[in-house]
KETIGU-372770 format. One record per atom (N, C-alpha, C): residue in three letters; x, y, z; atom name; chain. Coordinates in pm, whole numbers. Layout:
<recs>
REC|ala|X|Y|Z|CA|A;
...
</recs>
This chain:
<recs>
REC|met|10398|12546|7967|N|A;
REC|met|10338|12450|8052|CA|A;
REC|met|10306|12525|8176|C|A;
REC|asp|10168|12563|8226|N|A;
REC|asp|10127|12622|8359|CA|A;
REC|asp|10153|12528|8476|C|A;
REC|gly|10142|12571|8601|N|A;
REC|gly|10123|12496|8709|CA|A;
REC|gly|10015|12405|8715|C|A;
REC|asp|9919|12429|8660|N|A;
REC|asp|9806|12313|8659|CA|A;
REC|asp|9862|12185|8570|C|A;
REC|asp|9936|12215|8484|N|A;
REC|asp|9988|12100|8415|CA|A;
REC|asp|10093|12035|8453|C|A;
REC|leu|10161|12075|8564|N|A;
REC|leu|10262|11999|8643|CA|A;
REC|leu|10210|11909|8744|C|A;
REC|val|10188|11792|8711|N|A;
REC|val|10180|11660|8793|CA|A;
REC|val|10263|11556|8744|C|A;
REC|pro|10323|11484|8840|N|A;
REC|pro|10429|11389|8799|CA|A;
REC|pro|10343|11273|8725|C|A;
REC|pro|10413|11231|8615|N|A;
REC|pro|10359|11133|8531|CA|A;
REC|pro|10311|10981|8593|C|A;
REC|gly|10343|10969|8707|N|A;
REC|gly|10277|10827|8768|CA|A;
REC|gly|10377|10732|8717|C|A;
REC|thr|10329|10617|8719|N|A;
REC|thr|10404|10491|8696|CA|A;
REC|thr|10297|10389|8627|C|A;
REC|glu|10365|10274|8589|N|A;
REC|glu|10292|10152|8531|CA|A;
REC|glu|10185|10148|8622|C|A;
REC|arg|10179|10137|8738|N|A;
REC|arg|10063|10075|8841|CA|A;
REC|arg|9996|10192|8911|C|A;
REC|leu|10065|10326|8909|N|A;
REC|leu|10013|10437|8977|CA|A;
REC|leu|9977|10550|8879|C|A;
REC|arg|9869|10598|8916|N|A;
REC|arg|9827|10728|8847|CA|A;
REC|arg|9843|10830|8955|C|A;
REC|leu|9927|10961|8943|N|A;
REC|leu|9911|11054|9043|CA|A;
REC|leu|9831|11171|8988|C|A;
REC|arg|9763|11247|9067|N|A;
REC|arg|9666|11346|9062|CA|A;
REC|arg|9678|11440|9187|C|A;
REC|arg|9646|11580|9131|N|A;
REC|arg|9632|11675|9228|CA|A;
REC|arg|9528|11639|9341|C|A;
REC|leu|9554|11668|9473|N|A;
REC|leu|9458|11649|9592|CA|A;
REC|leu|9339|11749|9571|C|A;
REC|ser|9253|11724|9620|N|A;
REC|ser|9106|11816|9645|CA|A;
REC|ser|9043|11789|9766|C|A;
REC|val|8957|11888|9789|N|A;
REC|val|8872|11883|9922|CA|A;
REC|val|8792|11758|9905|C|A;
REC|ala|8760|11696|9816|N|A;
REC|ala|8700|11565|9815|CA|A;
REC|ala|8758|11456|9866|C|A;
REC|asp|8896|11471|9895|N|A;
REC|asp|8995|11369|9951|CA|A;
REC|asp|8989|11346|10097|C|A;
REC|val|8910|11440|10154|N|A;
REC|val|8914|11454|10325|CA|A;
REC|val|8878|11280|10368|C|A;
REC|asp|8798|11226|10324|N|A;
REC|asp|8760|11093|10375|CA|A;
REC|asp|8858|10992|10345|C|A;
REC|ala|8923|10990|10226|N|A;
REC|ala|9044|10892|10204|CA|A;
REC|ala|9154|10917|10280|C|A;
REC|phe|9179|11076|10311|N|A;
REC|phe|9291|11095|10405|CA|A;
REC|phe|9260|11044|10559|C|A;
REC|val|9138|11078|10601|N|A;
REC|val|9104|11040|10728|CA|A;
REC|val|9108|10884|10755|C|A;
REC|glu|9080|10815|10638|N|A;
REC|glu|9074|10673|10659|CA|A;
REC|glu|9212|10629|10655|C|A;
REC|leu|9304|10682|10572|N|A;
REC|leu|9446|10652|10576|CA|A;
REC|leu|9529|10684|10693|C|A;
REC|asp|9489|10777|10768|N|A;
REC|asp|9536|10827|10890|CA|A;
REC|asp|9498|10762|10997|C|A;
REC|ser|9398|10684|10987|N|A;
REC|ser|9330|10629|11101|CA|A;
REC|ser|9375|10473|11115|C|A;
REC|asp|9448|10412|11036|N|A;
REC|asp|9528|10295|11059|CA|A;
REC|asp|9644|10320|11148|C|A;
REC|pro|9663|10254|11275|N|A;
REC|pro|9763|10281|11360|CA|A;
REC|pro|9897|10237|11298|C|A;
REC|glu|9913|10118|11219|N|A;
REC|glu|10015|10082|11151|CA|A;
REC|glu|10077|10187|11065|C|A;
REC|val|10000|10236|10981|N|A;
REC|val|10029|10358|10898|CA|A;
REC|val|10110|10455|10986|C|A;
REC|met|10055|10507|11087|N|A;
REC|met|10093|10611|11174|CA|A;
REC|met|10191|10589|11278|C|A;
REC|arg|10239|10453|11275|N|A;
REC|arg|10331|10393|11385|CA|A;
REC|arg|10428|10495|11401|C|A;
REC|phe|10518|10527|11291|N|A;
REC|phe|10644|10611|11300|CA|A;
REC|phe|10600|10766|11291|C|A;
REC|leu|10478|10799|11284|N|A;
REC|leu|10438|10946|11274|CA|A;
REC|leu|10390|10982|11408|C|A;
REC|thr|10295|10928|11433|N|A;
REC|thr|10238|10994|11577|CA|A;
REC|thr|10223|10859|11673|C|A;
REC|gly|10289|10769|11655|N|A;
REC|gly|10284|10645|11751|CA|A;
REC|gly|10163|10565|11737|C|A;
REC|gly|10075|10585|11633|N|A;
REC|gly|9952|10505|11587|CA|A;
REC|gly|9834|10585|11614|C|A;
REC|val|9824|10713|11662|N|A;
REC|val|9732|10795|11695|CA|A;
REC|val|9684|10855|11555|C|A;
REC|ala|9540|10850|11542|N|A;
REC|ala|9496|10895|11422|CA|A;
REC|ala|9480|11033|11400|C|A;
REC|thr|9479|11079|11280|N|A;
REC|thr|9475|11240|11252|CA|A;
REC|thr|9299|11289|11271|C|A;
REC|pro|9263|11370|11344|N|A;
REC|pro|9135|11400|11356|CA|A;
REC|pro|9078|11453|11222|C|A;
REC|arg|8967|11425|11204|N|A;
REC|arg|8890|11446|11061|CA|A;
REC|arg|8896|11609|11051|C|A;
REC|ala|8872|11693|11155|N|A;
REC|ala|8883|11844|11145|CA|A;
REC|ala|9016|11885|11114|C|A;
REC|thr|9136|11822|11168|N|A;
REC|thr|9272|11863|11126|CA|A;
REC|thr|9288|11850|10984|C|A;
REC|val|9254|11724|10914|N|A;
REC|val|9244|11692|10786|CA|A;
REC|val|9188|11809|10712|C|A;
REC|arg|9061|11817|10742|N|A;
REC|arg|8976|11908|10656|CA|A;
REC|arg|9031|12052|10676|C|A;
REC|asp|9041|12108|10783|N|A;
REC|asp|9057|12261|10824|CA|A;
REC|asp|9204|12314|10801|C|A;
REC|glu|9298|12207|10824|N|A;
REC|glu|9455|12238|10845|CA|A;
REC|glu|9523|12177|10734|C|A;
REC|his|9543|12040|10727|N|A;
REC|his|9629|11968|10638|CA|A;
REC|his|9581|11985|10491|C|A;
REC|leu|9473|11978|10438|N|A;
REC|leu|9450|11984|10305|CA|A;
REC|leu|9447|12122|10239|C|A;
REC|pro|9389|12224|10342|N|A;
REC|pro|9383|12375|10253|CA|A;
REC|pro|9552|12406|10266|C|A;
REC|lys|9642|12369|10346|N|A;
REC|lys|9769|12410|10335|CA|A;
REC|lys|9838|12319|10203|C|A;
REC|leu|9812|12223|10188|N|A;
REC|leu|9870|12135|10082|CA|A;
REC|leu|9822|12156|9954|C|A;
REC|leu|9702|12231|9939|N|A;
REC|leu|9612|12277|9813|CA|A;
REC|leu|9702|12430|9778|C|A;
REC|ala|9721|12494|9889|N|A;
REC|ala|9789|12623|9850|CA|A;
REC|ala|9932|12593|9796|C|A;
REC|gln|9993|12498|9824|N|A;
REC|gln|10130|12474|9769|CA|A;
REC|gln|10140|12469|9609|C|A;
REC|tyr|10029|12412|9561|N|A;
REC|tyr|10029|12405|9427|CA|A;
REC|tyr|10048|12550|9361|C|A;
REC|asp|9989|12652|9415|N|A;
REC|asp|10018|12781|9351|CA|A;
REC|asp|10173|12860|9409|C|A;
REC|ser|10190|12817|9497|N|A;
REC|ser|10306|12883|9560|CA|A;
REC|ser|10448|12803|9492|C|A;
REC|his|10427|12683|9459|N|A;
REC|his|10556|12628|9396|CA|A;
REC|his|10502|12521|9292|C|A;
REC|pro|10471|12584|9184|N|A;
REC|pro|10421|12479|9079|CA|A;
REC|pro|10515|12364|9052|C|A;
REC|gly|10470|12255|9037|N|A;
REC|gly|10544|12109|8999|CA|A;
REC|gly|10580|12056|9122|C|A;
REC|leu|10564|12111|9248|N|A;
REC|leu|10581|12049|9395|CA|A;
REC|leu|10466|12066|9458|C|A;
REC|gly|10451|11958|9554|N|A;
REC|gly|10341|11944|9665|CA|A;
REC|gly|10314|11800|9686|C|A;
REC|arg|10195|11778|9672|N|A;
REC|arg|10148|11629|9714|CA|A;
REC|arg|10044|11585|9641|C|A;
REC|trp|10046|11457|9589|N|A;
REC|trp|9948|11410|9492|CA|A;
REC|trp|9886|11274|9527|C|A;
REC|ala|9770|11252|9525|N|A;
REC|ala|9697|11132|9542|CA|A;
REC|ala|9746|11032|9459|C|A;
REC|ala|9777|10904|9524|N|A;
REC|ala|9815|10781|9424|CA|A;
REC|ala|9709|10688|9427|C|A;
REC|val|9686|10681|9295|N|A;
REC|val|9557|10601|9256|CA|A;
REC|val|9598|10475|9193|C|A;
REC|asp|9527|10372|9206|N|A;
REC|asp|9567|10227|9152|CA|A;
REC|asp|9534|10255|9004|C|A;
REC|arg|9606|10257|8904|N|A;
REC|arg|9581|10251|8757|CA|A;
REC|arg|9454|10163|8705|C|A;
REC|glu|9446|10034|8769|N|A;
REC|glu|9353|9937|8724|CA|A;
REC|glu|9214|9972|8784|C|A;
REC|thr|9197|9969|8931|N|A;
REC|thr|9094|10009|9003|CA|A;
REC|thr|9040|10147|9022|C|A;
REC|gly|9131|10218|8994|N|A;
REC|gly|9085|10375|9048|CA|A;
REC|gly|9088|10404|9190|C|A;
REC|asp|9120|10304|9268|N|A;
REC|asp|9130|10327|9427|CA|A;
REC|asp|9221|10415|9474|C|A;
REC|phe|9196|10493|9568|N|A;
REC|phe|9293|10589|9626|CA|A;
REC|phe|9378|10483|9728|C|A;
REC|leu|9526|10489|9702|N|A;
REC|leu|9591|10408|9764|CA|A;
REC|leu|9682|10463|9890|C|A;
REC|gly|9688|10620|9864|N|A;
REC|gly|9760|10689|9966|CA|A;
REC|gly|9821|10814|9876|C|A;
REC|trp|9922|10865|9921|N|A;
REC|trp|9981|10971|9860|CA|A;
REC|trp|10143|10974|9850|C|A;
REC|phe|10193|11080|9768|N|A;
REC|phe|10336|11092|9755|CA|A;
REC|phe|10341|11232|9746|C|A;
REC|ala|10470|11283|9784|N|A;
REC|ala|10495|11420|9818|CA|A;
REC|ala|10632|11460|9765|C|A;
REC|leu|10650|11573|9697|N|A;
REC|leu|10759|11666|9685|CA|A;
REC|leu|10732|11797|9743|C|A;
REC|asp|10746|11791|9887|N|A;
REC|asp|10704|11912|9965|CA|A;
REC|asp|10808|12018|9952|C|A;
REC|pro|10800|12125|9915|N|A;
REC|pro|10892|12238|9866|CA|A;
REC|pro|10947|12295|9999|C|A;
REC|ser|11090|12347|9947|N|A;
REC|ser|11141|12431|10064|CA|A;
REC|ser|11111|12538|10052|C|A;
REC|lys|11120|12654|10126|N|A;
REC|lys|11069|12794|10136|CA|A;
REC|lys|11099|12871|9977|C|A;
REC|asp|11211|12831|9911|N|A;
REC|asp|11233|12895|9795|CA|A;
REC|asp|11208|12803|9687|C|A;
REC|gly|11177|12684|9705|N|A;
REC|gly|11115|12576|9586|CA|A;
REC|gly|11232|12517|9528|C|A;
REC|thr|11361|12529|9574|N|A;
REC|thr|11482|12482|9498|CA|A;
REC|thr|11522|12332|9543|C|A;
REC|glu|11457|12311|9661|N|A;
REC|glu|11482|12156|9728|CA|A;
REC|glu|11334|12101|9752|C|A;
REC|ala|11319|11973|9764|N|A;
REC|ala|11194|11907|9787|CA|A;
REC|ala|11207|11783|9875|C|A;
REC|glu|11137|11782|9968|N|A;
REC|glu|11148|11672|10056|CA|A;
REC|glu|11048|11540|10016|C|A;
REC|leu|11078|11433|9980|N|A;
REC|leu|11024|11334|9929|CA|A;
REC|leu|10943|11262|10059|C|A;
REC|gly|10812|11245|10031|N|A;
REC|gly|10756|11159|10116|CA|A;
REC|gly|10647|11060|10075|C|A;
REC|tyr|10587|10982|10125|N|A;
REC|tyr|10478|10893|10101|CA|A;
REC|tyr|10408|10837|10210|C|A;
REC|arg|10291|10807|10180|N|A;
REC|arg|10211|10741|10287|CA|A;
REC|arg|10099|10655|10226|C|A;
REC|leu|10126|10523|10224|N|A;
REC|leu|10008|10442|10158|CA|A;
REC|leu|9954|10350|10245|C|A;
REC|arg|9831|10303|10205|N|A;
REC|arg|9757|10216|10282|CA|A;
REC|arg|9831|10079|10300|C|A;
REC|arg|9785|10014|10419|N|A;
REC|arg|9880|9909|10464|CA|A;
REC|arg|9846|9800|10376|C|A;
REC|ser|9716|9780|10323|N|A;
REC|ser|9690|9680|10215|CA|A;
REC|ser|9793|9693|10102|C|A;
REC|thr|9854|9789|10073|N|A;
REC|thr|9945|9797|9945|CA|A;
REC|thr|10101|9772|9971|C|A;
REC|trp|10139|9750|10119|N|A;
REC|trp|10269|9720|10152|CA|A;
REC|trp|10324|9619|10096|C|A;
REC|gly|10457|9608|10072|N|A;
REC|gly|10509|9492|10012|CA|A;
REC|gly|10517|9448|9886|C|A;
REC|arg|10447|9534|9796|N|A;
REC|arg|10425|9546|9652|CA|A;
REC|arg|10514|9600|9580|C|A;
REC|gly|10590|9710|9648|N|A;
REC|gly|10709|9791|9560|CA|A;
REC|gly|10646|9926|9526|C|A;
REC|leu|10531|9940|9574|N|A;
REC|leu|10469|10068|9519|CA|A;
REC|leu|10533|10190|9574|C|A;
REC|ala|10563|10192|9707|N|A;
REC|ala|10639|10304|9753|CA|A;
REC|ala|10771|10347|9683|C|A;
REC|thr|10845|10231|9646|N|A;
REC|thr|10972|10261|9572|CA|A;
REC|thr|10939|10297|9417|C|A;
REC|glu|10852|10250|9353|N|A;
REC|glu|10810|10291|9228|CA|A;
REC|glu|10775|10426|9234|C|A;
REC|gly|10661|10479|9330|N|A;
REC|gly|10637|10597|9315|CA|A;
REC|gly|10746|10706|9347|C|A;
REC|ser|10821|10674|9467|N|A;
REC|ser|10947|10735|9493|CA|A;
REC|ser|11025|10776|9384|C|A;
REC|arg|11071|10650|9298|N|A;
REC|arg|11169|10678|9206|CA|A;
REC|arg|11112|10762|9072|C|A;
REC|ala|10976|10761|9037|N|A;
REC|ala|10925|10850|8969|CA|A;
REC|ala|10929|10992|9001|C|A;
REC|leu|10893|11032|9130|N|A;
REC|leu|10903|11170|9178|CA|A;
REC|leu|11053|11236|9184|C|A;
REC|val|11149|11144|9207|N|A;
REC|val|11261|11175|9232|CA|A;
REC|val|11306|11224|9078|C|A;
REC|arg|11296|11141|8970|N|A;
REC|arg|11332|11169|8827|CA|A;
REC|arg|11254|11298|8785|C|A;
REC|tyr|11124|11310|8825|N|A;
REC|tyr|11035|11414|8797|CA|A;
REC|tyr|11084|11557|8863|C|A;
REC|ala|11129|11523|8974|N|A;
REC|ala|11179|11663|9065|CA|A;
REC|ala|11321|11725|8999|C|A;
REC|phe|11391|11641|8938|N|A;
REC|phe|11523|11685|8874|CA|A;
REC|phe|11496|11714|8727|C|A;
REC|asp|11446|11626|8669|N|A;
REC|asp|11418|11659|8500|CA|A;
REC|asp|11316|11750|8469|C|A;
REC|thr|11195|11754|8547|N|A;
REC|thr|11092|11835|8506|CA|A;
REC|thr|11089|11979|8595|C|A;
REC|val|11087|11969|8721|N|A;
REC|val|11091|12059|8813|CA|A;
REC|val|11224|12139|8808|C|A;
REC|gly|11329|12070|8805|N|A;
REC|gly|11460|12143|8819|CA|A;
REC|gly|11512|12180|8966|C|A;
REC|val|11468|12093|9079|N|A;
REC|val|11503|12126|9201|CA|A;
REC|val|11649|12068|9212|C|A;
REC|arg|11739|12133|9306|N|A;
REC|arg|11880|12109|9316|CA|A;
REC|arg|11912|11988|9420|C|A;
REC|arg|11778|11965|9490|N|A;
REC|arg|11824|11838|9595|CA|A;
REC|arg|11679|11805|9628|C|A;
REC|val|11693|11662|9641|N|A;
REC|val|11560|11580|9705|CA|A;
REC|val|11621|11506|9822|C|A;
REC|trp|11549|11555|9920|N|A;
REC|trp|11576|11453|10053|CA|A;
REC|trp|11456|11418|10125|C|A;
REC|ala|11475|11339|10230|N|A;
REC|ala|11391|11260|10297|CA|A;
REC|ala|11447|11223|10438|C|A;
REC|glu|11347|11227|10531|N|A;
REC|glu|11383|11183|10666|CA|A;
REC|glu|11262|11102|10741|C|A;
REC|thr|11312|11011|10821|N|A;
REC|thr|11232|10911|10898|CA|A;
REC|thr|11283|10893|11032|C|A;
REC|met|11226|10824|11114|N|A;
REC|met|11278|10780|11238|CA|A;
REC|met|11387|10648|11194|C|A;
REC|ala|11486|10672|11280|N|A;
REC|ala|11594|10559|11247|CA|A;
REC|ala|11563|10433|11259|C|A;
REC|val|11429|10388|11344|N|A;
REC|val|11400|10262|11333|CA|A;
REC|val|11308|10211|11229|C|A;
REC|asn|11276|10297|11125|N|A;
REC|asn|11169|10294|11048|CA|A;
REC|asn|11256|10230|10907|C|A;
REC|glu|11275|10089|10925|N|A;
REC|glu|11357|10018|10838|CA|A;
REC|glu|11296|10023|10693|C|A;
REC|arg|11151|10002|10692|N|A;
REC|arg|11120|9989|10568|CA|A;
REC|arg|11112|10130|10473|C|A;
REC|ser|11087|10240|10565|N|A;
REC|ser|11101|10359|10489|CA|A;
REC|ser|11229|10385|10437|C|A;
REC|arg|11343|10351|10514|N|A;
REC|arg|11481|10378|10481|CA|A;
REC|arg|11520|10309|10366|C|A;
REC|arg|11446|10184|10344|N|A;
REC|arg|11495|10093|10217|CA|A;
REC|arg|11435|10173|10113|C|A;
REC|val|11313|10205|10102|N|A;
REC|val|11253|10282|10014|CA|A;
REC|val|11340|10400|9980|C|A;
REC|met|11391|10493|10046|N|A;
REC|met|11490|10581|10028|CA|A;
REC|met|11595|10563|9950|C|A;
REC|val|11652|10447|9981|N|A;
REC|val|11800|10386|9941|CA|A;
REC|val|11762|10358|9781|C|A;
REC|lys|11643|10279|9770|N|A;
REC|lys|11600|10223|9637|CA|A;
REC|lys|11566|10332|9547|C|A;
REC|ala|11527|10437|9606|N|A;
REC|ala|11478|10558|9514|CA|A;
REC|ala|11605|10632|9468|C|A;
REC|gly|11733|10591|9523|N|A;
REC|gly|11821|10660|9485|CA|A;
REC|gly|11897|10760|9578|C|A;
REC|leu|11826|10783|9704|N|A;
REC|leu|11889|10877|9810|CA|A;
REC|leu|11978|10797|9884|C|A;
REC|arg|12085|10897|9947|N|A;
REC|arg|12200|10839|10010|CA|A;
REC|arg|12190|10897|10157|C|A;
REC|tyr|12234|10813|10243|N|A;
REC|tyr|12245|10843|10391|CA|A;
REC|tyr|12326|10971|10407|C|A;
REC|val|12263|11082|10486|N|A;
REC|val|12348|11178|10521|CA|A;
REC|val|12363|11190|10665|C|A;
REC|arg|12280|11172|10768|N|A;
REC|arg|12325|11174|10896|CA|A;
REC|arg|12196|11115|10974|C|A;
REC|thr|12244|11103|11106|N|A;
REC|thr|12144|11080|11204|CA|A;
REC|thr|12149|11174|11312|C|A;
REC|phe|12031|11226|11352|N|A;
REC|phe|12017|11343|11455|CA|A;
REC|phe|11899|11309|11538|C|A;
REC|his|11895|11393|11654|N|A;
REC|his|11803|11366|11747|CA|A;
REC|his|11740|11497|11780|C|A;
REC|leu|11606|11488|11783|N|A;
REC|leu|11494|11611|11817|CA|A;
REC|leu|11460|11573|11956|C|A;
REC|arg|11411|11684|12011|N|A;
REC|arg|11345|11676|12139|CA|A;
REC|arg|11184|11709|12110|C|A;
REC|phe|11125|11592|12155|N|A;
REC|phe|10983|11602|12172|CA|A;
REC|phe|10908|11604|12295|C|A;
REC|asp|10806|11684|12321|N|A;
REC|asp|10719|11668|12465|CA|A;
REC|asp|10667|11535|12479|C|A;
REC|asp|10635|11482|12374|N|A;
REC|asp|10543|11347|12386|CA|A;
REC|asp|10628|11237|12283|C|A;
REC|pro|10749|11210|12317|N|A;
REC|pro|10797|11097|12235|CA|A;
REC|pro|10730|10988|12222|C|A;
REC|ile|10762|10927|12083|N|A;
REC|ile|10695|10798|12068|CA|A;
REC|ile|10794|10685|12080|C|A;
REC|pro|10761|10541|12071|N|A;
REC|pro|10862|10450|12072|CA|A;
REC|pro|10966|10446|11977|C|A;
REC|gly|11090|10452|12013|N|A;
REC|gly|11198|10459|11879|CA|A;
REC|gly|11253|10587|11874|C|A;
REC|thr|11189|10706|11897|N|A;
REC|thr|11252|10833|11934|CA|A;
REC|thr|11374|10837|11970|C|A;
REC|glu|11416|10751|12080|N|A;
REC|glu|11556|10759|12146|CA|A;
REC|glu|11676|10702|12062|C|A;
REC|his|11623|10649|11934|N|A;
REC|his|11719|10619|11833|CA|A;
REC|his|11755|10711|11742|C|A;
REC|gly|11675|10839|11744|N|A;
REC|gly|11692|10954|11661|CA|A;
REC|gly|11612|10965|11517|C|A;
REC|glu|11649|11047|11428|N|A;
REC|glu|11590|11053|11294|CA|A;
REC|glu|11708|11027|11189|C|A;
REC|val|11671|11000|11086|N|A;
REC|val|11787|11002|10977|CA|A;
REC|val|11736|11072|10850|C|A;
REC|glu|11853|11137|10788|N|A;
REC|glu|11816|11204|10675|CA|A;
REC|glu|11900|11141|10545|C|A;
REC|tyr|11818|11119|10441|N|A;
REC|tyr|11882|11089|10320|CA|A;
REC|tyr|11868|11200|10213|C|A;
REC|glu|11959|11205|10120|N|A;
REC|glu|11932|11307|9997|CA|A;
REC|glu|12001|11270|9872|C|A;
REC|leu|11941|11337|9752|N|A;
REC|leu|12001|11298|9638|CA|A;
REC|leu|12033|11451|9562|C|A;
REC|arg|12138|11482|9518|N|A;
REC|arg|12155|11626|9466|CA|A;
REC|arg|12157|11623|9308|C|A;
REC|ala|12108|11715|9254|N|A;
REC|ala|12095|11713|9110|CA|A;
REC|ala|12222|11679|9026|C|A;
REC|asp|12324|11731|9087|N|A;
REC|asp|12475|11718|9035|CA|A;
REC|asp|12509|11568|9035|C|A;
REC|val|12459|11502|9135|N|A;
REC|val|12493|11351|9146|CA|A;
REC|val|12387|11268|9067|C|A;
REC|ala|12280|11319|9076|N|A;
REC|ala|12183|11231|8992|CA|A;
REC|ala|12187|11249|8847|C|A;
REC|gln|12230|11367|8813|N|A;
REC|gln|12279|11387|8647|CA|A;
REC|gln|12407|11302|8624|C|A;
REC|gly|12484|11281|8715|N|A;
REC|gly|12610|11216|8694|CA|A;
REC|gly|12585|11036|8667|C|A;
REC|arg|12456|11028|8743|N|A;
REC|arg|12457|10861|8725|CA|A;
REC|arg|12423|10828|8581|C|A;
REC|pro|12463|10699|8536|N|A;
REC|pro|12424|10648|8406|CA|A;
REC|pro|12277|10633|8386|C|A;
REC|ala|12222|10671|8256|N|A;
REC|ala|12084|10657|8254|CA|A;
REC|ala|12013|10544|8292|C|A;
REC|ala|12089|10407|8278|N|A;
REC|ala|12011|10298|8325|CA|A;
REC|ala|12000|10289|8454|C|A;
REC|leu|12071|10370|8555|N|A;
REC|leu|12067|10359|8696|CA|A;
REC|leu|11957|10457|8731|C|A;
REC|arg|11968|10569|8642|N|A;
REC|arg|11858|10678|8673|CA|A;
REC|arg|11728|10620|8634|C|A;
REC|ala|11712|10530|8559|N|A;
REC|ala|11556|10485|8531|CA|A;
REC|ala|11528|10363|8619|C|A;
REC|arg|11601|10323|8705|N|A;
REC|arg|11553|10192|8775|CA|A;
REC|arg|11449|10258|8854|C|A;
</recs>
């Protein structure tokens, strides 16, 4: 299997595919929703030029650097609509991956973030063979924290970063969750498949 074939299998409701330069408009639209960006930028949209000239080129380069890891567009299996993205962003050596997700607000509350995250965690360990999957968010981002727990990750720590332009909630810190391969493999199959 070469790197081009390494795309997570998706789920019953989500098809995952590699990103392309054609995704600029979808990314800009996603990042233009103040609620989607609330815990990332305080609701400030990502400029189109930043998406086109910085973010997408960097993400596309990851596919070659770390086959099997990176970011994928999440597409509704029924309608074909772009819903957002899921990520297993690689560590420098590719032995660990940071779980991430960003979905359109219209999809919230349907369990899609949990569904996609569980699929990526299984894929990270079973197909790619990473030793650790981790995620972090603002401590006040309860929805994202619930997704991490439902995806099988466990709370590790709360920590504080210094920002020149902190957004509301920064004072409560960031939280980190993780799942290690040895722990993931030790869980009964019924739990791993949830």
